[in-house]
C-alpha positions in Angstrom: 33.2 -19.5 70.5 36.0 -21.7 71.8 39.5 -21.5 70.4 40.5 -24.1 67.8 43.4 -26.3 68.8 46.8 -25.9 67.0 46.7 -29.3 65.4 43.3 -28.7 63.8 44.5 -25.3 62.6 47.5 -26.9 61.0 45.3 -29.3 59.2 43.0 -26.6 58.0 45.9 -24.4 56.8 47.7 -27.3 55.0 48.3 -26.2 51.4 47.6 -29.0 48.9 49.2 -27.2 45.9 52.8 -28.4 46.4 51.5 -32.0 46.5 49.4 -31.4 43.4 52.4 -30.0 41.5 54.6 -32.9 42.4 51.9 -35.5 41.7 51.3 -34.1 38.2 55.0 -34.1 37.4 55.5 -37.6 38.8 52.5 -39.0 36.8 53.8 -37.4 33.6 57.2 -39.0 34.2 55.8 -42.4 34.8 53.4 -42.3 31.8 56.2 -41.2 29.5 58.3 -44.2 30.7 55.4 -46.7 30.6 52.4 -45.5 28.7 49.0 -47.3 28.8 48.2 -49.6 25.8 46.1 -48.3 22.9 43.1 -50.5 22.1 40.7 -50.0 19.2 37.7 -51.5 21.1 38.3 -50.0 24.5 38.4 -46.7 26.3 41.5 -46.6 28.4 41.2 -44.6 31.6 44.3 -44.0 33.7 43.9 -43.3 37.4 46.1 -42.3 40.3 44.9 -44.0 43.5 45.9 -44.2 47.1 43.8 -47.0 48.7 43.3 -47.5 52.5 43.4 -51.3 52.4 43.1 -52.6 48.9 46.0 -53.4 46.6 45.8 -51.9 43.1 45.0 -55.2 41.4 42.2 -55.9 43.9 40.7 -52.5 43.4 40.8 -53.0 39.6 38.4 -55.9 40.0 36.1 -53.9 42.3 35.9 -51.0 39.9 35.3 -53.3 36.9 32.4 -54.9 38.8 30.7 -51.7 39.8 31.4 -49.6 36.7 30.7 -52.1 34.0 28.8 -55.4 34.0 28.2 -55.9 37.8 29.2 -59.5 37.4 32.0 -61.2 39.2 32.0 -64.6 37.4 31.8 -63.7 33.7 31.1 -66.6 31.3 33.9 -66.7 28.7 32.8 -65.7 25.2 29.6 -64.1 26.4 28.0 -60.7 25.8 28.7 -60.1 29.5 32.4 -60.6 28.9 32.3 -58.2 26.0 30.8 -55.6 28.4 33.1 -56.1 31.4 36.0 -53.9 32.1 39.5 -55.1 33.0 42.8 -54.0 34.2 45.4 -53.5 31.5 48.3 -52.1 33.5 49.5 -51.3 37.1 52.3 -49.1 38.2 52.7 -49.3 42.0 54.7 -46.5 43.5 55.7 -48.3 46.7 55.9 -51.7 48.4 52.4 -51.5 49.8 50.9 -52.0 46.3 48.1 -49.6 47.4 49.6 -46.4 45.8 50.1 -45.8 42.1 48.6 -45.7 38.6 46.0 -48.1 37.4 45.0 -48.4 33.7 41.5 -49.7 33.2 39.9 -50.7 29.9 36.2 -50.0 29.4 34.7 -51.9 26.5 33.0 -49.9 23.7 30.5 -52.7 23.5 28.8 -51.5 26.6 28.7 -47.8 25.5 28.3 -47.4 21.7 24.9 -46.4 20.3 23.6 -48.3 17.3 25.2 -45.9 14.8 28.6 -46.2 16.4 28.8 -43.0 18.4 28.9 -42.2 22.1 28.7 -39.1 24.2 31.0 -37.3 26.6 28.3 -37.6 29.3 28.3 -41.4 29.0 32.1 -41.5 29.0 32.3 -39.5 32.2 29.6 -41.2 34.2 31.3 -44.5 33.3 35.0 -43.7 33.9 34.4 -41.2 36.7 31.5 -42.7 38.5 30.7 -43.4 42.2 33.1 -46.3 42.5 36.0 -44.0 41.6 35.2 -40.9 43.8 32.5 -41.8 46.3 33.8 -44.7 48.3 35.7 -44.4 51.6 38.3 -47.0 50.6 39.7 -44.6 47.9 41.8 -42.3 50.1 42.7 -40.4 46.9 41.5 -40.8 43.4 42.3 -38.9 40.2 41.3 -39.6 36.6 44.5 -38.4 35.0 44.3 -39.5 31.4 41.8 -40.9 28.9 42.5 -42.6 25.6 39.7 -42.7 23.0 40.1 -44.8 19.9 40.4 -42.8 16.7 37.2 -44.2 15.1 35.2 -42.9 18.1 36.9 -39.5 18.1 35.8 -39.1 14.5 32.1 -39.5 15.5 32.2 -36.3 17.6 31.4 -33.0 15.9 34.3 -30.9 17.3 34.3 -27.1 16.9 32.4 -25.6 14.0 35.3 -23.2 13.3 38.4 -23.5 15.4 41.0 -20.8 15.4 41.6 -20.6 11.6 37.8 -20.7 10.9 37.1 -18.0 13.5 39.8 -15.8 11.9 38.4 -16.3 8.4 34.9 -15.5 9.7 36.0 -12.2 11.2 38.7 -11.3 8.6 41.6 -11.5 11.0 45.0 -12.6 9.7 46.5 -15.9 10.8 49.0 -14.4 13.2 47.3 -11.0 13.8 46.7 -10.5 17.6 43.1 -11.1 18.3 41.4 -9.7 21.3 38.1 -10.1 23.1 36.3 -8.4 26.0 33.5 -9.0 28.5 30.6 -6.6 29.1 31.1 -4.7 32.4 28.9 -4.3 34.5 28.3 -8.1 34.3 24.7 -8.1 35.8 21.9 -5.7 36.4 21.9 -4.2 32.9 19.1 -3.6 30.4 19.2 -4.2 26.6 19.8 -0.5 26.0 22.8 -0.6 28.4 24.1 -3.7 26.6 23.9 -1.8 23.3 25.7 1.2 24.7 28.5 -1.0 26.2 29.0 -2.9 23.0 29.1 0.4 21.0 31.9 1.7 23.2 34.0 -1.4 22.8 33.2 -2.5 19.2 34.8 0.5 17.6 38.2 -1.0 18.6 39.5 -2.9 15.6 41.6 -5.1 17.9 38.4 -6.9 19.1 37.4 -10.2 17.4 35.0 -11.2 20.2 32.7 -9.7 22.8 30.8 -11.9 25.3 28.4 -11.4 28.1 29.3 -12.6 31.5 28.0 -15.8 33.1 26.2 -13.7 35.7 23.9 -12.2 33.1 21.0 -14.5 32.5 18.9 -14.9 29.4 15.3 -14.7 30.6 15.3 -11.7 32.9 12.1 -9.7 32.8 14.0 -6.4 32.5 16.6 -7.8 30.1 15.6 -10.5 27.7 18.5 -12.0 25.8 16.9 -11.6 22.4 16.6 -7.8 22.9 20.2 -7.6 24.2 21.4 -9.3 21.0 19.4 -6.9 18.8 20.9 -3.9 20.6 24.4 -5.3 20.5 24.3 -6.2 16.7 22.9 -2.7 15.9 25.7 -1.1 17.9 28.3 -3.2 16.0 26.7 -2.2 12.7 26.9 1.5 13.6 30.7 1.3 14.0 31.4 -1.1 11.0 33.3 1.6 9.1 35.7 2.0 12.0 36.7 -1.6 12.2 39.0 -1.8 9.1 36.9 -4.5 7.5 37.1 -6.9 10.5 34.1 -8.8 11.8 33.1 -9.1 15.4 31.5 -12.1 17.2 29.0 -11.3 19.9 28.2 -14.2 22.2 25.2 -13.8 24.6 25.1 -16.1 27.7 22.7 -19.0 27.2 21.6 -21.1 30.2 18.4 -22.6 31.6 16.7 -26.0 32.0 17.4 -28.4 29.2 14.0 -27.9 27.5 14.7 -24.2 27.3 18.2 -24.2 25.7 17.5 -24.8 22.1 14.7 -22.3 21.9 16.9 -19.7 23.4 19.7 -20.5 21.0 17.4 -20.2 18.0 16.0 -16.9 19.3 19.4 -15.3 19.6 20.6 -16.7 16.3 17.5 -15.3 14.6 18.3 -12.0 16.2 21.8 -12.1 14.6 24.1 -13.6 17.2 27.2 -15.1 15.7 28.3 -16.8 18.9 26.8 -18.3 22.0 28.3 -18.8 25.5 27.5 -21.6 27.9 28.8 -22.3 31.4 29.9 -25.7 30.2 31.0 -27.0 33.6 27.4 -27.1 34.9 25.6 -27.9 31.6 26.5 -31.5 30.9 25.5 -32.4 27.3 24.5 -28.9 26.3 27.4 -28.2 24.1 26.9 -31.3 22.0 23.2 -30.7 21.8 23.6 -27.2 20.5 26.5 -28.1 18.2 24.4 -30.9 16.6 21.3 -28.7 16.4 23.2 -25.8 14.6 25.8 -27.7 12.5 23.8 -27.6 9.3 23.2 -23.8 9.5 25.0 -21.8 6.8 26.8 -20.0 9.5 26.4 -21.8 12.8 27.2 -19.8 16.0 30.7 -20.1 17.4 30.5 -21.7 20.8 32.3 -20.3 23.9 32.5 -23.2 26.4 33.0 -21.1 29.6 34.7 -23.2 32.3 33.7 -21.2 35.4 33.5 -23.7 38.2 35.7 -26.2 36.5 37.7 -26.5 39.8 34.7 -28.3 41.3 35.8 -31.2 39.0 39.5 -30.7 38.7 40.6 -29.9 42.3 41.1 -33.5 43.4 39.1 -35.3 40.8 39.3 -35.3 37.0 42.4 -33.7 35.6 41.6 -30.6 33.5 43.0 -31.9 30.2 40.5 -34.8 30.3 37.6 -32.3 30.7 39.0 -30.0 28.1 39.4 -32.9 25.6 35.8 -33.8 25.9 34.6 -30.2 25.7 36.6 -29.8 22.5 35.2 -33.0 21.0 31.7 -31.8 21.8 32.2 -28.7 19.8 33.6 -25.7 21.7 35.3 -23.1 19.6 36.7 -21.1 22.5 38.1 -22.3 25.9 39.6 -20.2 28.7 43.0 -21.2 30.0 45.0 -18.4 31.9 47.4 -15.6 31.0 51.1 -15.7 31.4 52.0 -13.3 34.3 54.8 -12.8 36.7 54.4 -13.8 40.3 51.8 -16.0 42.0 49.0 -17.2 39.7 45.7 -15.4 39.8 43.6 -18.1 38.2 44.1 -21.8 37.4 45.4 -23.5 35.4 49.1 -22.7 35.9 52.4 -24.6 35.4 52.2 -28.1 34.0 48.4 -28.1 34.2 48.2 -25.0 32.1 50.6 -26.6 29.5 48.5 -29.8 29.4 45.3 -27.9 28.9 46.6 -25.8 26.1 48.1 -28.8 24.5 44.9 -30.9 24.5 42.9 -27.9 23.1 45.3 -27.4 20.1 47.1 -30.7 19.3 46.1 -32.6 16.1 43.1 -34.9 16.5 41.7 -37.0 13.6 38.7 -35.2 12.1 38.5 -32.6 14.9 39.4 -28.9 14.6 41.4 -27.3 17.4 39.8 -25.1 19.9 40.9 -21.4 20.2 42.7 -20.9 23.5 41.3 -17.9 25.4 43.8 -16.3 27.7 41.7 -14.6 30.4 41.6 -13.9 34.1 43.8 -11.0 34.9 45.0 -10.4 31.3 45.9 -6.7 30.9 48.3 -4.2 29.5 50.9 -5.1 32.0 51.2 -8.7 30.9 49.9 -8.8 27.3 53.4 -8.6 25.9 54.5 -11.6 27.9 51.5 -13.5 26.4 52.3 -12.4 22.9 55.9 -13.5 23.3 54.8 -16.9 24.7 52.3 -17.5 21.9 54.9 -16.7 19.2 57.6 -18.8 20.8 55.3 -21.8 21.1 53.8 -21.4 17.6 50.4 -20.7 19.0 49.8 -17.2 17.6 46.9 -18.2 15.4 45.3 -20.2 18.2 45.1 -17.6 21.0 42.4 -15.1 21.7 43.4 -12.5 24.3 40.3 -11.8 26.5 40.6 -8.7 28.6 37.5 -7.6 30.5 38.1 -5.0 33.1 41.5 -4.1 31.5 39.5 -2.6 28.6 36.0 -1.8 30.0 36.9 -0.6 33.5 39.9 1.7 32.8 38.8 5.2 33.9 39.4 8.4 32.1 40.4 11.8 33.6 36.8 12.3 34.7 36.9 9.1 36.7 34.5 7.3 34.4 35.0 3.8 32.9 36.2 4.3 29.3 36.5 1.3 27.1 38.1 3.4 24.3 40.8 4.4 26.7 41.4 0.8 27.7 41.6 -0.3 24.1 44.0 2.6 23.3 46.2 1.5 26.1 46.2 -2.1 24.7 47.1 -0.7 21.3 50.0 1.2 22.8 51.3 -2.0 24.5 51.1 -3.7 21.1 53.3 -0.9 19.7 56.0 -1.7 22.3 55.7 -5.4 21.5 56.2 -4.8 17.8 59.3 -2.7 18.5 60.9 -5.8 20.2 62.4 -3.7 23.0 61.1 -6.0 25.8 61.5 -9.3 24.0 64.6 -10.4 26.0 63.7 -8.7 29.3 63.2 -11.3 32.1 59.6 -11.6 33.3 60.3 -10.3 36.7 61.6 -7.0 35.2 59.0 -6.7 32.5 56.5 -4.5 34.3 59.0 -1.9 35.5 60.6 -1.7 32.0 57.1 -1.3 30.4 56.2 1.5 32.8 59.5 3.2 32.0 58.9 2.9 28.3 55.4 4.3 28.6 56.7 7.2 30.5 59.6 8.0 28.0 57.3 7.6 24.9 54.5 9.6 26.5 52.0 6.8 25.9 49.3 8.4 28.0 46.7 5.7 27.7 49.1 2.9 28.6 50.5 4.9 31.4 47.1 5.5 32.8 46.1 1.8 32.5 49.2 0.6 34.2 48.8 3.1 37.1 45.2 1.8 37.6 46.1 -1.9 37.3 49.4 -1.7 39.2 49.2 1.3 41.5 52.1 0.2 43.7 54.5 -0.4 40.8 53.4 2.2 38.3 53.3 5.4 40.3 
């Protein structure tokens, strides 16, 4: 193979993150200074564009033509006019007029069903269609904000429970730290093995939630999901007296073709599942379908809207808070963000994107319950205290589930075997230190070293072992 020239390598190695961080901050500043209008009969979509040749106002006409009525000369007062989008604001960033923010109004007249509701799928394929992202002219395009009239928001089902409902369901107090975990191994396991894994974890009274991984599929010949649920629920029942009266939600992974989904949901609910999990990023419309189908049950399953793969949409397309808003409206009870941690992020979102995501999941919306933030992706004993402090300072303690997978299920005991009870004990010992307040004012960059020292002084053997395994270079 020939060598690649230096210029090409520079292009390939170019890091887009600094630009993304600056763009997000700039857009937030501009929108705060000049917000888009609110209109009761329109969806207002706000875009950042960089056009190759068109000015922003010219592009607005093109987008309206292609994304709404497909008519350039609209008769005044006609139904066509009522179904044609229009520009309601421009904020040009430079003298070219080709770079900046564009606010477009999409009339509800072209979207609403006869009973006055619409769907997230229809919203997205209208405001994020081909004319936005698939034409060469648009050098850069981002859907950065979406305003939905209150009357339309109220037509969505929203979460069945939300944080306070989930806590009531499981008998966790409003500010009591609530944890979850993920079955490990994540694939290649039988129903009997699922039962054994759940039994090992369920005895820990910290846990409010256990879920399967997205890599464990429902209709495997050797591991049908209905049997996995039965074994899991039986295991939870066996340790009921060790859970201090707390309930535990078990969420199997549901996926498949659209015609299979509801039958699978019904099967796992009949088997006793109190939650269900979907890879929502690749299952457009599924959350709403399941939420509507189960909302009249005496105890509908709580829905975990897993966002694996969300970067396919958010990395240079639709901003995460827009997607999270629609997922919340459709009915998710749990949504992953990311844990607070020192150093480079392990998983997105981070920074302002992280704050925006958590805000849209929890802020008041008319007629819609909040979604429970799920801090996951590298959450462990070394950063749990940072996350607890952050939740308390921001008034989010009720709204956060701390989801630790390998930090609970993969911590090894003295025999070198994965031991969920040891991982859970290490988490309990970290909570002890948090309650003492000793690390509350320690800077984040010194947190881990101080935690390691405290674990050593107090002879917290489980915590010390977990930190050594998770941070071998820093917790020798």
